[in-house]
C-alpha positions in Angstrom: -36.7 190.4 49.0 -34.2 190.6 46.1 -32.9 194.0 45.1 -30.9 194.4 41.9 -27.8 196.4 42.5 -26.0 198.0 39.6 -22.3 198.6 40.2 -21.5 202.3 40.2 -19.1 203.3 37.4 -18.4 206.6 35.8 -17.6 204.7 32.5 -21.0 203.0 32.4 -22.4 205.3 29.7 -19.3 205.8 27.6 -19.4 204.4 24.1 -16.8 204.4 21.3 -17.3 205.5 17.8 -16.0 203.5 14.9 -13.6 205.2 12.4 -14.5 205.7 8.8 -13.2 203.1 6.3 -10.6 205.5 4.8 -9.0 205.8 8.3 -8.8 202.0 8.9 -6.8 199.1 7.3 -9.0 196.9 5.3 -8.6 193.5 3.5 -5.6 192.3 5.4 -5.3 188.5 5.7 -4.1 188.2 9.3 -2.4 185.0 10.2 -4.5 182.2 11.8 -1.6 180.5 13.5 -2.5 179.6 17.0 0.3 181.3 19.0 0.2 183.8 21.8 1.3 186.8 19.9 -0.2 190.2 19.0 0.5 189.6 15.2 1.5 193.2 14.8 4.2 195.7 15.8 4.2 199.5 15.5 7.0 202.1 15.6 6.8 205.9 14.8 7.0 205.2 11.0 5.5 201.8 10.2 3.1 199.1 11.2 3.9 195.5 10.6 1.3 192.8 10.5 1.8 189.0 10.2 -0.3 187.7 7.4 -1.3 184.3 5.9 1.1 183.3 3.1 1.5 180.2 1.0 4.8 178.6 1.0 6.1 180.0 4.3 5.7 183.0 6.5 5.3 186.7 5.6 4.4 190.0 7.1 3.3 193.4 5.7 5.1 196.6 6.5 2.8 199.6 6.0 3.7 203.3 6.4 1.5 204.8 9.2 0.2 207.4 6.8 -1.2 204.7 4.5 -4.7 203.5 5.3 -7.8 202.2 3.6 -7.9 199.0 1.5 -4.7 197.2 1.2 -4.1 195.6 -2.2 -3.5 191.8 -2.2 -0.5 192.4 -4.4 1.1 194.8 -1.8 4.8 193.9 -1.3 5.5 191.6 1.7 8.6 190.6 3.7 8.9 186.9 3.1 12.0 184.8 3.8 10.9 182.2 6.3 9.9 178.7 5.2 7.4 178.3 8.1 4.7 180.7 9.5 6.0 183.8 11.2 5.0 183.7 14.9 6.4 187.1 16.3 7.8 190.3 15.0 9.4 193.3 16.8 10.8 196.7 15.7 14.2 197.7 16.9 13.8 200.6 19.4 17.0 202.3 18.1 16.4 202.1 14.4 12.9 202.6 12.8 13.9 200.7 9.7 15.0 197.4 11.4 12.6 194.6 12.3 13.2 191.1 13.6 10.9 188.1 12.9 10.8 184.6 14.5 9.2 181.6 12.8 8.1 178.0 13.0 11.1 177.2 10.8 13.4 177.7 13.9 15.1 180.8 12.6 15.2 184.5 13.5 15.7 187.0 10.7 16.6 190.6 11.0 15.3 192.9 8.1 16.2 196.3 6.9 13.1 198.2 5.6 13.8 201.0 3.1 13.2 204.5 4.4 10.1 205.1 2.3 8.6 201.6 2.9 8.4 198.6 0.7 8.1 199.1 -3.1 9.0 195.5 -4.0 8.9 192.4 -1.9 11.8 191.8 0.5 13.1 188.2 0.7 16.8 188.6 1.7 17.3 189.4 5.4 20.3 191.4 6.8 21.1 188.4 9.0 19.5 185.0 9.6 20.1 183.6 13.0 19.9 179.8 13.3 20.3 177.7 16.4 16.9 177.0 17.8 15.8 173.4 17.9 12.1 174.3 18.1 10.0 177.0 16.7 10.8 180.6 17.7 7.8 182.2 19.4 9.1 185.2 21.2 11.2 188.0 19.7 12.1 191.2 21.6 14.9 193.8 21.4 16.7 195.1 24.5 15.2 198.5 25.3 18.5 200.3 26.0 21.4 198.2 24.6 21.9 198.4 20.9 21.9 195.3 18.7 20.8 193.0 21.5 17.9 190.7 20.5 16.2 188.0 22.6 14.6 185.1 21.0 12.8 182.2 22.8 11.1 179.0 21.7 9.2 176.2 23.1 
């Protein structure tokens, strides 16, 4: 005789509730590049999202208090000639973000205090030296100005 057994779990009847549209981000063209990345990074002031862009790579930097529909003409951070694969905020400065790309470069960007008003295309520093695409970017959690980048 076969007896069906349901696994006991106290979370079996827990369901989530979707947020309203004005509390979500809408109409963002998230990148479709096949790379093992989260495609976003968050700090206490901003959220950065890697997006589809023609003619190279780009990402959006949105203030956390801005939500709802994002205009297609919203300013982006674009300076790479290939798709952006990873981004990471500096843990010591909420205005500094680093990006790695298929164009074998790492770029460090300074975001204005109130967020982007116009597009940003000039990085603070462009780090070149990788022979293959840069897929992993991460800042050292305790040492200032120490950035790790790794490629294939």
